[in-house]
C-alpha positions as CSV (number, residue, x, y, z in Angstrom):
1,M,1.0,215.5,-29.1
2,R,4.5,215.9,-27.8
3,R,7.3,214.8,-30.1
4,L,9.9,212.2,-29.1
5,I,13.5,213.5,-29.4
6,C,16.8,211.7,-29.1
7,A,19.7,214.2,-28.9
8,G,23.3,213.2,-28.8
9,N,25.6,215.5,-26.9
10,W,29.2,214.7,-28.0
11,K,30.8,217.2,-25.5
12,M,34.5,217.6,-26.2
13,Y,34.9,214.5,-28.4
14,K,35.5,214.0,-32.1
15,T,37.5,216.1,-34.6
16,A,35.7,217.3,-37.7
17,H,37.0,214.3,-39.6
18,E,35.9,211.9,-36.9
19,A,32.5,213.5,-36.8
20,A,32.0,213.2,-40.5
21,D,32.9,209.5,-40.3
22,F,30.3,209.0,-37.6
23,V,27.6,210.7,-39.7
24,K,28.4,208.6,-42.8
25,I,27.9,205.4,-40.8
26,F,25.0,206.7,-38.7
27,L,22.7,208.0,-41.5
28,P,21.9,204.5,-43.1
29,L,21.3,203.1,-39.6
30,A,19.0,206.0,-38.7
31,A,16.7,204.9,-41.5
32,A,15.4,202.2,-39.2
33,V,14.3,204.8,-36.6
34,P,10.6,205.7,-37.0
35,F,10.3,209.1,-38.7
36,A,8.2,210.4,-35.8
37,T,11.3,210.3,-33.6
38,E,13.4,213.4,-34.1
39,I,17.2,212.8,-34.0
40,V,19.6,215.5,-33.1
41,L,23.4,215.5,-33.2
42,C,25.3,218.1,-31.1
43,P,29.0,217.9,-32.1
44,P,31.7,220.4,-30.9
45,F,31.8,223.8,-32.6
46,T,34.8,222.8,-34.7
47,A,32.8,219.9,-36.2
48,L,29.5,221.7,-36.9
49,A,30.3,222.6,-40.5
50,A,31.5,219.1,-41.4
51,V,28.4,217.5,-39.9
52,S,26.1,220.1,-41.4
53,H,27.3,219.4,-44.9
54,L,26.3,215.8,-44.5
55,L,22.9,216.3,-43.0
56,T,21.2,217.2,-46.3
57,T,17.9,215.3,-46.0
58,G,16.5,216.8,-42.7
59,R,16.1,213.3,-41.2
60,V,18.8,214.2,-38.6
61,R,18.9,217.7,-37.1
62,L,22.1,219.6,-36.1
63,G,22.5,221.0,-32.6
64,A,25.2,223.0,-30.8
65,Q,26.3,222.5,-27.3
66,D,26.2,226.2,-26.1
67,M,26.0,229.7,-27.4
68,H,26.5,233.3,-26.3
69,W,23.5,235.6,-25.7
70,E,24.8,238.5,-27.8
71,R,24.5,238.5,-31.6
72,S,28.1,239.8,-32.0
73,G,30.7,241.7,-30.1
74,A,34.1,241.5,-28.4
75,F,33.6,238.1,-26.7
76,T,36.8,236.2,-27.5
77,G,36.1,232.5,-27.9
78,E,32.3,232.7,-28.0
79,I,29.8,231.7,-30.7
80,S,26.6,233.6,-31.4
81,G,23.2,232.6,-32.6
82,P,23.5,234.0,-36.1
83,M,26.8,232.1,-36.5
84,L,25.0,228.8,-35.5
85,R,22.1,229.5,-37.8
86,D,24.6,230.2,-40.7
87,L,25.9,226.6,-40.2
88,G,22.5,225.1,-40.4
89,V,22.1,224.5,-36.6
90,H,18.5,224.0,-35.4
91,Y,19.0,223.2,-31.7
92,V,21.3,224.5,-29.0
93,I,21.8,223.1,-25.5
94,V,21.8,225.8,-22.8
95,G,22.3,225.3,-19.0
96,H,24.0,222.0,-19.1
97,S,25.4,221.1,-15.7
98,E,28.9,221.1,-17.0
99,R,28.5,224.7,-18.2
100,R,27.0,225.6,-14.8
101,E,29.7,223.9,-12.8
102,Y,32.9,224.6,-14.8
103,F,32.1,227.8,-16.7
104,G,30.0,229.8,-14.3
105,D,26.7,229.7,-16.2
106,T,24.2,231.1,-13.6
107,D,20.5,230.9,-13.8
108,A,20.6,234.5,-15.1
109,I,23.0,233.5,-17.9
110,V,20.9,230.5,-18.8
111,R,17.9,232.8,-19.1
112,L,19.8,235.2,-21.5
113,K,20.9,232.2,-23.6
114,T,17.4,230.7,-23.8
115,A,15.9,234.0,-25.0
116,A,18.8,234.6,-27.4
117,A,18.3,231.1,-28.9
118,L,14.6,231.8,-29.6
119,E,15.3,235.3,-31.0
120,N,17.8,233.7,-33.5
121,G,15.4,231.0,-34.6
122,L,17.0,228.2,-32.7
123,T,15.3,225.7,-30.4
124,P,16.9,225.7,-27.0
125,I,17.2,222.5,-25.1
126,V,17.2,223.9,-21.6
127,A,18.9,221.6,-19.1
128,V,18.1,221.5,-15.4
129,G,19.1,219.1,-12.7
130,E,20.2,218.6,-9.1
131,T,23.5,217.6,-7.5
132,L,23.8,214.6,-5.1
133,P,23.9,216.9,-2.0
134,V,20.8,218.6,-3.1
135,R,19.1,215.2,-3.7
136,D,20.2,213.8,-0.4
137,A,18.8,216.8,1.4
138,G,15.4,216.2,-0.2
139,N,15.5,219.4,-2.2
140,T,15.3,218.0,-5.8
141,S,11.9,219.5,-6.6
142,E,12.6,222.9,-5.2
143,H,16.0,223.1,-7.0
144,V,14.8,222.0,-10.5
145,I,11.7,224.1,-10.3
146,A,13.7,227.2,-9.4
147,Q,16.1,226.5,-12.3
148,T,13.2,226.0,-14.7
149,R,11.3,229.2,-13.7
150,A,14.5,231.2,-13.9
151,A,15.4,230.0,-17.4
152,L,11.9,230.6,-18.8
153,E,11.2,233.9,-17.0
154,G,9.7,236.5,-19.3
155,L,9.0,234.2,-22.2
156,S,5.7,234.5,-24.0
157,A,3.3,231.5,-24.6
158,M,4.5,231.4,-28.2
159,Q,8.1,231.2,-27.1
160,L,7.5,228.5,-24.5
161,A,5.9,226.4,-27.2
162,R,9.2,226.4,-29.1
163,I,11.5,225.1,-26.3
164,V,12.6,221.7,-25.2
165,L,13.5,220.9,-21.6
166,A,15.9,218.3,-20.3
167,Y,16.1,216.9,-16.8
168,E,19.6,215.7,-16.0
169,P,20.3,214.7,-12.4
170,V,23.9,215.8,-12.1
171,W,24.8,212.8,-10.0
172,A,23.8,210.5,-12.8
173,I,25.7,212.2,-15.7
174,G,28.6,210.0,-16.8
175,T,28.6,208.0,-13.6
176,G,26.8,204.9,-14.7
177,R,24.2,205.6,-12.0
178,N,20.6,206.1,-13.2
179,C,17.7,207.9,-11.7
180,D,14.8,205.4,-11.3
181,P,12.5,206.0,-14.3
182,A,9.4,206.5,-12.0
183,E,11.4,209.0,-9.9
184,A,12.5,210.9,-13.0
185,N,9.0,210.9,-14.3
186,K,7.7,212.4,-11.0
187,V,10.3,215.2,-11.2
188,M,9.6,215.9,-14.8
189,S,5.9,216.1,-14.0
190,E,6.7,218.8,-11.4
191,I,8.8,220.6,-14.0
192,R,6.0,220.5,-16.5
193,S,3.5,222.0,-14.1
194,C,5.7,224.7,-12.5
195,V,5.3,227.1,-15.4
196,P,2.0,227.5,-17.4
197,G,2.3,226.6,-21.0
198,L,4.5,223.5,-20.8
199,D,1.9,220.9,-21.4
200,D,3.1,220.2,-25.0
201,V,6.8,220.9,-24.4
202,P,9.0,217.8,-24.8
203,I,11.1,217.0,-21.7
204,L,14.1,214.7,-22.2
205,Y,15.9,212.6,-19.6
206,G,19.7,212.7,-19.4
207,G,22.1,210.9,-17.1
208,S,23.9,207.6,-18.1
209,V,21.3,206.9,-20.7
210,K,22.0,203.7,-22.8
211,A,20.3,201.7,-25.4
212,E,19.5,199.1,-22.7
213,N,17.6,201.5,-20.4
214,I,16.2,204.3,-22.6
215,A,12.9,202.4,-23.2
216,A,12.2,202.3,-19.4
217,Y,12.4,206.1,-19.5
218,T,10.4,206.9,-22.7
219,A,7.7,204.5,-21.5
220,Q,7.0,207.0,-18.7
221,S,4.2,209.5,-19.3
222,E,6.2,212.6,-18.9
223,I,9.5,211.6,-20.6
224,D,9.8,212.5,-24.3
225,G,13.2,211.1,-25.2
226,G,16.8,211.5,-24.1
227,L,19.7,213.9,-24.0
228,V,22.4,211.3,-24.5
229,G,26.1,211.7,-23.7
230,G,28.6,208.8,-24.0
231,A,26.1,206.4,-25.7
232,S,25.8,208.9,-28.6
233,L,29.5,208.6,-29.6
234,D,29.2,205.3,-31.3
235,P,26.9,205.4,-34.4
236,A,25.6,201.8,-34.1
237,V,25.0,202.2,-30.3
238,F,23.2,205.6,-30.8
239,A,21.1,204.2,-33.6
240,Q,20.0,201.3,-31.4
241,L,19.2,203.7,-28.6
242,C,16.9,205.7,-30.9
243,I,15.2,202.6,-32.1
244,A,14.7,201.4,-28.5
245,A,13.3,204.7,-27.5
246,S,10.8,204.7,-30.3
247,A,9.7,201.1,-29.8
248,S,8.7,201.8,-26.2
249,V,6.4,204.6,-27.3
250,S,4.8,202.8,-30.2
251,S,4.3,199.5,-28.4
């Protein structure tokens, strides 16, 4: 059975002090979330240590927002898999649309990062998604399938079983516009079937996810949680979102 995951991507928000304050408020609220729902917090690199020191029970997992594919080297400003593991990181987002758009992460780079995450004992959350022009041209399926296949190329069946996928239509990220849940479910079904071995892999939806709409997504057969941006920055709001996501599955 696929697990339900609610992952908060804080992007470039919160200092280490602000992140620690969030966690201190959030952890008691997270106690109301069914234990079967996995909660992940992905703060900026500068706040990873502060958050890691507070996540001592294992109820909430620590994630990073990106990583380099080499274990070490002359790569100024980059962070490696061993560095993340040393801080207690379990998950790492790779291929987010903002990395692709602003920082030049190609499909080839996403593939390298995905493999490196697995090699370093991290669970990659591999993000794929289409822009508005691609959607309007009717090429959503072809685009996200190509991204998925490129990211997972060369992985063994055992490696595929350790990944998480995230479908984030780029036109819905931070815009307040949402992909219809049934439409998202259809795309995610196509993603799941485009590479053998993804039957039990969780696929998260991202794109203006809120506590008010997450249940409509997790009620769909192919959607296993959310990769959450803005709604994860407030501890009470994110806790409510996790509870709502869980309720729709258990009801």
